[in-house]
NUTIDO-313976 format. One record per atom (N, C-alpha, C): residue in one letter; x, y, z. Coordinates in Angstrom, 2 decimals. Layout:
// NUTIDO-313976
<r lovo="A" x="X" y="Y" z="Z"/>
...
// end
This chain:
// NUTIDO-313976
<r lovo="M" x="0.77" y="-1.15" z="0.10"/>
<r lovo="M" x="-0.11" y="0.17" z="0.10"/>
<r lovo="M" x="0.83" y="1.23" z="-0.06"/>
<r lovo="R" x="0.85" y="2.15" z="-0.61"/>
<r lovo="R" x="1.33" y="3.70" z="-1.04"/>
<r lovo="R" x="0.69" y="4.37" z="0.01"/>
<r lovo="P" x="2.03" y="5.29" z="0.58"/>
<r lovo="P" x="1.61" y="6.29" z="1.34"/>
<r lovo="P" x="0.67" y="7.31" z="0.99"/>
<r lovo="G" x="-0.16" y="7.69" z="1.57"/>
<r lovo="G" x="-1.04" y="8.92" z="1.17"/>
<r lovo="G" x="-0.20" y="10.35" z="1.23"/>
<r lovo="P" x="-0.69" y="11.18" z="0.68"/>
<r lovo="P" x="-0.18" y="12.68" z="0.59"/>
<r lovo="P" x="0.00" y="13.48" z="1.94"/>
<r lovo="A" x="-0.72" y="12.81" z="2.54"/>
<r lovo="A" x="-0.72" y="13.28" z="4.05"/>
<r lovo="A" x="0.86" y="12.83" z="4.97"/>
<r lovo="S" x="1.09" y="11.42" z="4.81"/>
<r lovo="S" x="2.18" y="10.91" z="5.55"/>
<r lovo="S" x="3.74" y="11.74" z="4.84"/>
<r lovo="F" x="3.42" y="11.91" z="3.40"/>
<r lovo="F" x="4.51" y="12.33" z="2.88"/>
<r lovo="F" x="4.81" y="13.79" z="2.98"/>
<r lovo="R" x="3.80" y="14.62" z="3.35"/>
<r lovo="R" x="4.01" y="15.76" z="3.98"/>
<r lovo="R" x="4.44" y="15.68" z="5.55"/>
<r lovo="R" x="3.95" y="14.87" z="6.20"/>
<r lovo="R" x="4.46" y="14.67" z="7.61"/>
<r lovo="R" x="6.22" y="14.47" z="7.60"/>
<r lovo="N" x="6.55" y="13.88" z="6.87"/>
<r lovo="N" x="8.08" y="13.17" z="6.78"/>
<r lovo="N" x="9.22" y="14.20" z="6.03"/>
<r lovo="R" x="8.61" y="15.48" z="5.84"/>
<r lovo="R" x="9.60" y="16.15" z="4.75"/>
<r lovo="R" x="10.48" y="16.92" z="6.06"/>
<r lovo="K" x="11.49" y="17.31" z="5.59"/>
<r lovo="K" x="12.38" y="18.17" z="6.30"/>
<r lovo="K" x="12.18" y="19.45" z="6.01"/>
<r lovo="V" x="12.01" y="20.09" z="7.01"/>
<r lovo="V" x="12.11" y="21.69" z="6.53"/>
<r lovo="V" x="12.98" y="22.40" z="7.51"/>
<r lovo="K" x="13.84" y="23.22" z="6.76"/>
<r lovo="K" x="15.16" y="23.82" z="7.17"/>
<r lovo="K" x="14.37" y="25.51" z="7.67"/>
<r lovo="L" x="14.45" y="25.39" z="8.75"/>
<r lovo="L" x="14.01" y="27.03" z="9.68"/>
<r lovo="L" x="14.95" y="27.84" z="9.89"/>
<r lovo="V" x="14.80" y="28.99" z="9.24"/>
<r lovo="V" x="15.52" y="30.01" z="8.94"/>
<r lovo="V" x="15.25" y="31.50" z="9.64"/>
<r lovo="E" x="16.16" y="31.77" z="10.57"/>
<r lovo="E" x="16.02" y="33.06" z="11.28"/>
<r lovo="E" x="15.71" y="34.11" z="10.48"/>
<r lovo="P" x="14.61" y="34.83" z="10.78"/>
<r lovo="P" x="14.36" y="35.96" z="9.79"/>
<r lovo="P" x="15.15" y="37.35" z="9.97"/>
<r lovo="P" x="15.76" y="38.12" z="9.15"/>
<r lovo="P" x="16.57" y="39.12" z="9.49"/>
<r lovo="P" x="15.93" y="40.09" z="10.67"/>
<r lovo="S" x="17.18" y="40.79" z="11.29"/>
<r lovo="S" x="16.59" y="41.74" z="12.38"/>
<r lovo="S" x="16.09" y="42.81" z="11.79"/>
<r lovo="C" x="16.16" y="43.50" z="10.95"/>
<r lovo="C" x="15.85" y="44.70" z="10.39"/>
<r lovo="C" x="14.58" y="44.25" z="9.15"/>
<r lovo="S" x="13.51" y="45.09" z="8.77"/>
<r lovo="S" x="12.93" y="44.94" z="7.80"/>
<r lovo="S" x="13.17" y="46.43" z="6.92"/>
<r lovo="S" x="13.85" y="47.18" z="7.02"/>
<r lovo="S" x="13.75" y="48.31" z="6.59"/>
<r lovo="S" x="15.16" y="48.27" z="5.72"/>
<r lovo="P" x="14.84" y="48.70" z="4.24"/>
<r lovo="P" x="15.80" y="48.75" z="3.44"/>
<r lovo="P" x="16.75" y="49.86" z="3.44"/>
<r lovo="S" x="16.24" y="50.83" z="4.02"/>
<r lovo="S" x="17.23" y="51.92" z="4.23"/>
<r lovo="S" x="18.16" y="51.78" z="5.19"/>
<r lovo="T" x="18.35" y="50.63" z="6.19"/>
<r lovo="T" x="19.04" y="50.58" z="7.24"/>
<r lovo="T" x="20.61" y="50.61" z="6.46"/>
<r lovo="I" x="21.62" y="51.45" z="7.19"/>
<r lovo="I" x="23.00" y="51.43" z="6.65"/>
<r lovo="I" x="23.68" y="50.37" z="7.50"/>
<r lovo="V" x="24.75" y="49.73" z="7.14"/>
<r lovo="V" x="25.43" y="48.78" z="7.86"/>
<r lovo="V" x="26.99" y="49.09" z="7.17"/>
<r lovo="F" x="27.61" y="49.64" z="8.20"/>
<r lovo="F" x="29.17" y="49.84" z="8.21"/>
<r lovo="F" x="29.88" y="48.47" z="8.31"/>
<r lovo="I" x="30.76" y="48.39" z="7.61"/>
<r lovo="I" x="31.86" y="47.48" z="7.60"/>
<r lovo="I" x="33.37" y="47.80" z="7.62"/>
<r lovo="G" x="34.17" y="47.27" z="8.12"/>
<r lovo="G" x="35.43" y="47.76" z="8.13"/>
<r lovo="G" x="36.20" y="46.72" z="9.24"/>
<r lovo="R" x="37.65" y="46.99" z="9.69"/>
<r lovo="R" x="38.49" y="46.38" z="10.37"/>
<r lovo="R" x="38.46" y="47.37" z="11.61"/>
<r lovo="N" x="38.57" y="46.44" z="12.52"/>
<r lovo="N" x="38.89" y="46.86" z="13.89"/>
<r lovo="N" x="40.39" y="47.26" z="14.25"/>
<r lovo="H" x="40.82" y="47.44" z="15.56"/>
<r lovo="H" x="42.00" y="47.82" z="15.59"/>
<r lovo="H" x="42.84" y="46.48" z="15.72"/>
<r lovo="R" x="42.35" y="45.30" z="15.91"/>
<r lovo="R" x="42.84" y="43.97" z="15.93"/>
<r lovo="R" x="42.91" y="43.34" z="14.51"/>
<r lovo="G" x="42.38" y="43.95" z="13.50"/>
<r lovo="G" x="42.25" y="43.44" z="12.34"/>
<r lovo="G" x="41.36" y="42.65" z="11.90"/>
<r lovo="Q" x="40.19" y="42.56" z="13.04"/>
<r lovo="Q" x="39.15" y="41.59" z="12.82"/>
<r lovo="Q" x="38.42" y="42.48" z="12.16"/>
<r lovo="W" x="37.16" y="41.63" z="11.01"/>
<r lovo="W" x="36.30" y="42.31" z="10.00"/>
<r lovo="W" x="35.21" y="42.88" z="11.38"/>
<r lovo="V" x="34.22" y="43.72" z="10.90"/>
<r lovo="V" x="33.24" y="44.09" z="12.22"/>
<r lovo="V" x="32.01" y="44.59" z="11.01"/>
<r lovo="A" x="31.06" y="44.21" z="11.29"/>
<r lovo="A" x="29.89" y="44.67" z="10.55"/>
<r lovo="A" x="28.88" y="45.16" z="11.65"/>
<r lovo="Q" x="28.18" y="46.46" z="11.45"/>
<r lovo="Q" x="27.43" y="46.99" z="12.59"/>
<r lovo="Q" x="26.54" y="48.11" z="11.82"/>
<r lovo="E" x="25.23" y="47.95" z="12.16"/>
<r lovo="E" x="24.00" y="48.75" z="11.70"/>
<r lovo="E" x="24.18" y="50.20" z="12.20"/>
<r lovo="Q" x="23.92" y="51.05" z="11.53"/>
<r lovo="Q" x="24.09" y="52.45" z="11.85"/>
<r lovo="Q" x="23.84" y="52.97" z="13.57"/>
<r lovo="N" x="22.95" y="52.34" z="13.99"/>
<r lovo="N" x="22.15" y="52.68" z="15.20"/>
<r lovo="N" x="22.59" y="51.28" z="16.28"/>
<r lovo="G" x="23.13" y="50.69" z="15.69"/>
<r lovo="G" x="24.07" y="49.52" z="17.05"/>
<r lovo="G" x="22.55" y="48.50" z="17.37"/>
<r lovo="L" x="21.90" y="48.29" z="16.36"/>
<r lovo="L" x="20.57" y="47.31" z="16.76"/>
<r lovo="L" x="21.41" y="45.77" z="16.31"/>
<r lovo="Y" x="22.34" y="45.72" z="15.60"/>
<r lovo="Y" x="22.83" y="44.66" z="15.27"/>
<r lovo="Y" x="24.21" y="44.73" z="14.71"/>
<r lovo="G" x="25.07" y="43.65" z="14.95"/>
<r lovo="G" x="26.40" y="43.86" z="14.29"/>
<r lovo="G" x="26.97" y="42.45" z="14.84"/>
<r lovo="G" x="28.43" y="42.43" z="14.25"/>
<r lovo="G" x="29.23" y="41.22" z="14.79"/>
<r lovo="G" x="30.85" y="41.41" z="14.52"/>
<r lovo="L" x="31.45" y="40.49" z="14.91"/>
<r lovo="L" x="33.03" y="40.56" z="14.38"/>
<r lovo="L" x="33.23" y="39.02" z="13.52"/>
<r lovo="F" x="34.05" y="39.36" z="12.58"/>
<r lovo="F" x="34.02" y="38.25" z="11.68"/>
<r lovo="F" x="35.48" y="37.98" z="11.25"/>
<r lovo="V" x="36.05" y="36.89" z="10.84"/>
<r lovo="V" x="37.32" y="36.65" z="10.56"/>
<r lovo="V" x="37.63" y="37.27" z="9.00"/>
<r lovo="S" x="36.64" y="37.03" z="7.87"/>
<r lovo="S" x="36.91" y="38.11" z="6.31"/>
<r lovo="S" x="35.60" y="38.83" z="6.30"/>
<r lovo="R" x="36.18" y="39.64" z="5.19"/>
<r lovo="R" x="35.23" y="40.59" z="4.80"/>
<r lovo="R" x="34.01" y="40.03" z="4.28"/>
<r lovo="A" x="34.61" y="38.71" z="3.17"/>
<r lovo="A" x="33.07" y="38.05" z="2.56"/>
<r lovo="A" x="31.85" y="37.80" z="3.74"/>
<r lovo="Q" x="32.60" y="37.17" z="5.04"/>
<r lovo="Q" x="31.62" y="37.04" z="6.02"/>
<r lovo="Q" x="31.03" y="38.11" z="6.50"/>
<r lovo="A" x="31.32" y="39.24" z="6.99"/>
<r lovo="A" x="31.10" y="40.55" z="7.15"/>
<r lovo="A" x="29.98" y="40.95" z="6.40"/>
<r lovo="I" x="30.25" y="40.90" z="5.15"/>
<r lovo="I" x="29.27" y="41.41" z="3.98"/>
<r lovo="I" x="28.15" y="40.12" z="3.98"/>
<r lovo="K" x="28.27" y="39.15" z="4.08"/>
<r lovo="K" x="27.03" y="37.97" z="3.92"/>
<r lovo="K" x="26.32" y="38.46" z="5.11"/>
<r lovo="Y" x="26.80" y="38.65" z="6.32"/>
<r lovo="Y" x="25.69" y="38.82" z="7.45"/>
<r lovo="Y" x="25.03" y="40.16" z="7.50"/>
<r lovo="A" x="25.65" y="41.19" z="6.82"/>
<r lovo="A" x="25.12" y="42.36" z="6.54"/>
<r lovo="A" x="24.27" y="42.24" z="5.83"/>
<r lovo="L" x="24.28" y="41.46" z="4.55"/>
<r lovo="L" x="23.36" y="41.26" z="3.68"/>
<r lovo="L" x="22.03" y="40.70" z="4.21"/>
<r lovo="F" x="22.33" y="39.37" z="5.09"/>
<r lovo="F" x="21.22" y="38.87" z="5.62"/>
<r lovo="F" x="20.36" y="39.69" z="6.68"/>
<r lovo="E" x="21.04" y="40.51" z="7.24"/>
<r lovo="E" x="20.62" y="41.35" z="8.28"/>
<r lovo="E" x="19.70" y="42.47" z="7.71"/>
<r lovo="N" x="20.20" y="42.87" z="6.73"/>
<r lovo="N" x="19.33" y="44.09" z="5.75"/>
<r lovo="N" x="18.44" y="43.68" z="4.85"/>
<r lovo="G" x="18.33" y="42.56" z="4.65"/>
<r lovo="G" x="17.45" y="42.00" z="3.42"/>
<r lovo="G" x="17.89" y="41.75" z="2.42"/>
<r lovo="Q" x="19.16" y="41.91" z="2.15"/>
<r lovo="Q" x="19.86" y="41.59" z="0.76"/>
<r lovo="Q" x="19.65" y="43.10" z="0.02"/>
<r lovo="H" x="20.23" y="44.08" z="0.56"/>
<r lovo="H" x="20.17" y="45.24" z="0.30"/>
<r lovo="H" x="21.46" y="45.89" z="0.06"/>
<r lovo="R" x="22.63" y="45.39" z="-0.69"/>
<r lovo="R" x="23.87" y="45.61" z="-1.08"/>
<r lovo="R" x="24.10" y="47.11" z="-1.02"/>
<r lovo="E" x="23.19" y="47.79" z="-1.82"/>
<r lovo="E" x="23.52" y="49.45" z="-1.59"/>
<r lovo="E" x="23.62" y="50.11" z="-0.12"/>
<r lovo="T" x="22.88" y="49.35" z="0.48"/>
<r lovo="T" x="22.88" y="49.97" z="2.03"/>
<r lovo="T" x="24.10" y="49.42" z="2.87"/>
<r lovo="I" x="25.08" y="48.91" z="2.51"/>
<r lovo="I" x="26.49" y="48.24" z="2.90"/>
<r lovo="I" x="27.41" y="49.31" z="2.82"/>
<r lovo="V" x="27.92" y="50.36" z="3.77"/>
<r lovo="V" x="29.01" y="50.98" z="3.63"/>
<r lovo="V" x="30.56" y="50.53" z="4.13"/>
<r lovo="E" x="31.80" y="50.21" z="3.36"/>
<r lovo="E" x="32.86" y="49.91" z="3.86"/>
<r lovo="E" x="33.38" y="51.09" z="4.15"/>
<r lovo="L" x="34.03" y="51.04" z="5.37"/>
<r lovo="L" x="34.74" y="52.25" z="5.85"/>
<r lovo="L" x="36.34" y="52.00" z="5.73"/>
<r lovo="P" x="37.21" y="53.06" z="5.09"/>
<r lovo="P" x="38.41" y="52.96" z="4.91"/>
<r lovo="P" x="39.28" y="53.23" z="6.57"/>
<r lovo="R" x="38.68" y="53.76" z="7.42"/>
<r lovo="R" x="39.21" y="53.68" z="8.86"/>
<r lovo="R" x="38.53" y="52.54" z="9.48"/>
<r lovo="E" x="39.41" y="52.81" z="10.73"/>
<r lovo="E" x="38.96" y="51.86" z="11.81"/>
<r lovo="E" x="37.56" y="51.49" z="12.33"/>
<r lovo="I" x="36.84" y="50.63" z="12.63"/>
<r lovo="I" x="35.69" y="50.87" z="13.13"/>
<r lovo="I" x="35.88" y="49.68" z="14.24"/>
<r lovo="E" x="35.33" y="50.04" z="15.76"/>
<r lovo="E" x="34.93" y="49.30" z="16.59"/>
<r lovo="E" x="33.66" y="48.91" z="16.98"/>
<r lovo="L" x="33.25" y="47.36" z="17.29"/>
<r lovo="L" x="32.10" y="47.12" z="17.29"/>
<r lovo="L" x="31.50" y="47.62" z="18.77"/>
<r lovo="D" x="30.51" y="48.17" z="18.71"/>
<r lovo="D" x="29.72" y="48.93" z="19.82"/>
<r lovo="D" x="28.35" y="48.54" z="19.88"/>
<r lovo="M" x="28.43" y="47.19" z="20.52"/>
<r lovo="M" x="26.71" y="46.62" z="20.82"/>
<r lovo="M" x="26.08" y="47.64" z="22.07"/>
<r lovo="G" x="26.81" y="48.59" z="22.83"/>
<r lovo="G" x="26.20" y="49.24" z="24.14"/>
<r lovo="G" x="25.07" y="50.50" z="23.66"/>
<r lovo="K" x="25.14" y="50.92" z="22.15"/>
<r lovo="K" x="24.94" y="52.31" z="21.90"/>
<r lovo="K" x="23.18" y="52.48" z="22.31"/>
<r lovo="R" x="22.44" y="50.98" z="22.18"/>
<r lovo="R" x="20.84" y="51.15" z="22.34"/>
<r lovo="R" x="20.71" y="50.58" z="23.43"/>
<r lovo="L" x="21.52" y="49.85" z="24.13"/>
<r lovo="L" x="21.33" y="49.12" z="25.52"/>
<r lovo="L" x="20.76" y="50.11" z="26.34"/>
<r lovo="D" x="21.16" y="51.10" z="26.71"/>
<r lovo="D" x="20.58" y="52.02" z="27.53"/>
<r lovo="D" x="19.12" y="52.56" z="27.34"/>
<r lovo="A" x="18.94" y="52.79" z="26.11"/>
<r lovo="A" x="17.34" y="53.21" z="25.43"/>
<r lovo="A" x="16.33" y="52.06" z="25.66"/>
<r lovo="A" x="17.09" y="51.24" z="25.55"/>
<r lovo="A" x="16.17" y="49.75" z="25.57"/>
<r lovo="A" x="15.80" y="49.37" z="26.89"/>
<r lovo="I" x="16.40" y="49.56" z="28.02"/>
<r lovo="I" x="16.28" y="49.29" z="29.39"/>
<r lovo="I" x="15.41" y="50.59" z="30.02"/>
<r lovo="P" x="14.14" y="49.82" z="30.36"/>
<r lovo="P" x="13.44" y="51.25" z="31.09"/>
<r lovo="P" x="13.66" y="51.23" z="32.43"/>
<r lovo="E" x="13.67" y="52.76" z="32.98"/>
<r lovo="E" x="13.98" y="52.83" z="34.29"/>
<r lovo="E" x="13.19" y="51.93" z="35.41"/>
<r lovo="R" x="13.48" y="51.83" z="36.55"/>
<r lovo="R" x="12.76" y="50.91" z="37.50"/>
<r lovo="R" x="12.40" y="52.07" z="38.31"/>
<r lovo="A" x="11.27" y="52.21" z="38.62"/>
<r lovo="A" x="10.49" y="53.19" z="39.50"/>
<r lovo="A" x="10.66" y="52.57" z="40.89"/>
<r lovo="A" x="11.35" y="53.62" z="41.74"/>
<r lovo="A" x="12.08" y="53.37" z="43.13"/>
<r lovo="A" x="10.75" y="53.24" z="43.97"/>
// end
């Protein structure tokens, strides 16, 4: 007896992919090297970013996060340091005493 369409669907493997952090195509992502020579990719407002071993990996990450908008990636000729604390203060509400 052949399995029906329902059992075929149940056995299918699905690859889950995390959605990009940003949905706005106008978000600028800066890439460049830090003082240690590592590649940095960081969104202009500090919403996301990371350290990478190669320029290609930094660009791949930036493209994933910004929705594949190559035109919004800016490579800096100067050093850039990863700063993930920019938005942290704004995101944490103050506690009432």
